[in-house]
N, C-alpha and C positions, 0 to 999 in steps of 0.2 A: 406506607408503612418507616417508620423514623428509624435509622440507626446511627449510633454514633461511633466512627469509626475511627483506628487513628490515623495520626497527621489534621486533624481539624477540620476532615470531610462529614458529611452529612448527604447520608444516601435517603434519597423520595421514591427507590425501589433498589431491589437487590438485581445489580446485576447479573449475576449468575442464574436467572431466573427469567431471563430475557431468551437463552437458548445460546448455541454455539457459536450463530453467526451474527451480527449485530453492525447496522447499520449507525454510525455515531457521526452527530452533529456538537462542535466543540465550537461555541460564540469565543469570539478571539478578541478582545479589545482592543488589548495593546497595552497592557499596564500588568499581565502576567507576568508571572517571574518563571525561571524554570521549573523553578518545586510545585506550581501547578501543576501541571505536565507529570511532573516526577510523582506522585499524589493522584493523578487519576491512572499513572501506568502502575503505580503500587499497589490500587485495589482493583485488579486486575480487569480493572473494563475493557481495558486495550489488549486485542491480540493481535499474532499474525493473523489472525482470519475475519479480523473488523475492519470494515467499511471503513474508513474515518473521511469527514467532509469538515474540514475547519474555513469557519463563514468569520471575517469581517464587515458592517455595517456604516459605510460613512454614515455620520447622522449628521441630515439636513436640517434639524431642528435649529440649533445653536445659530446657523449660517441665516438663518430665515427669524430665528429672531434680534442680531445685529440690525438686518433691511427695516426690519418693522421698527428700531430702537430709531437707526439714521429718519425714517420719515415721522417717527412724532417729535424730534427734535428740529422738524422744518430743513433737513437737509436734501435737500428733492434729487440732489445728483447720485445716482445708483453706482455701485459700481461697471467700469466698463467691461466688455465682453471679453478685451484680453487680460485685464485683472482679474477678471472669473476665471477665466480658463486657467491661469496659475493658480491659482486656488486650486480648482477641482485636480486639476495634472499631480499640485503636491500632496493631496488627500487621499489620491490615487494608491500613489508612490510611494508614500508611509504606509498607508493598509498593506501595499503588496511585500514590503519589508516587514512588517509585525508577521504575517504570514509565511513566508518566506524561517520567519526565525522560528516560528511553531512547527513546521516542519522539520527546521535540522534539527530543533528539541527531537520531535517525538523519534525521529530517523536514529538518532542517536542511544536511545535507551530500546530501539530492538522494532518498533513498527516498520516494514518494509513502508518505503518510498511510494513503489506502485497501488498502495492502499490508504493514498490521502491523498482527496483531492481538495483545492481549495475554491475560495470562487471571494468575491467584492462583490458587494451591495450598495445600493446610497437608500438609505428614507428613513424608518424608523426603527432602530434596531429590534424593539419588541414585538412588532407586527411582522417584518419580515423576515427573524428566523423563525417566528412559530411558523407562517405560513411557508420558508424552507422547508421547515420538518416535514410538516405535512406533506409537499409535494413529492418529497426524496424519500419517503418512507424511512423515519428514521427511525430507529427504534428506543435510541438513549441519547436527549439530550443533555449536553455539560453545557454548565454555567459559573461562572466564580463570585466567590463575595468578595466582600472590601477587607482587603487586609490590613487584620490589625484594629478596626473595629467590631470588638462584639455589641452584643443587641439588638437592638428595633433599626438602629441604620447599619447592621452587618452587608444588606443587600441592595443594591443599585434597583432604579426601576426597572431597566431590561430583566435584571437575574430573578427580580420576586414577581413580574408578569412570568415570564416562563416558568418559575416554578409552580404556581396558582393556575396560568393557565394551560400549560403543555399539552399536544396531544398522544402526548407516551409517557412513557417515564425522563424521568428527569433528575440528576446527579448537583448536586450544590457542591462547590469545592471551596472549600474556604486554606486556601495558602499562607503560609507565617511569613 
């Protein structure tokens, strides 16, 4: 079922239909603005009774594409283990910073900090978020659309996959 809601959000299922207590997975990419989280809270999806899992997936696909390009152009020297470790460390540091920002926005909005968990994963986001939703018995998966991009390009590949293949209800939030 699809409802048009205020603040540019589209619900694929009515959150109230899921019961009082919900396990909510929010895929956090890092490009969300506080309006993304404010919209989610305004819709009533996140209550003091909700258990929230903020998840950020460090996408390994871009780096493997770079390595493949190096091989195609006969640059046989791969990254040193030191350099590779520095990149990995920077990716994880950025991921934790993104999740901390999301956590701060949610607690500022009245969500108890003890009800919010955070996780950082490495791999392909669409597959890992779907798997995480199944493993954690998630009731509602919340993903964001691309701000300011109406039409067929308003969803990225991860959001499109999760909306189409979510094991549970999915909520697409388009923030302005």
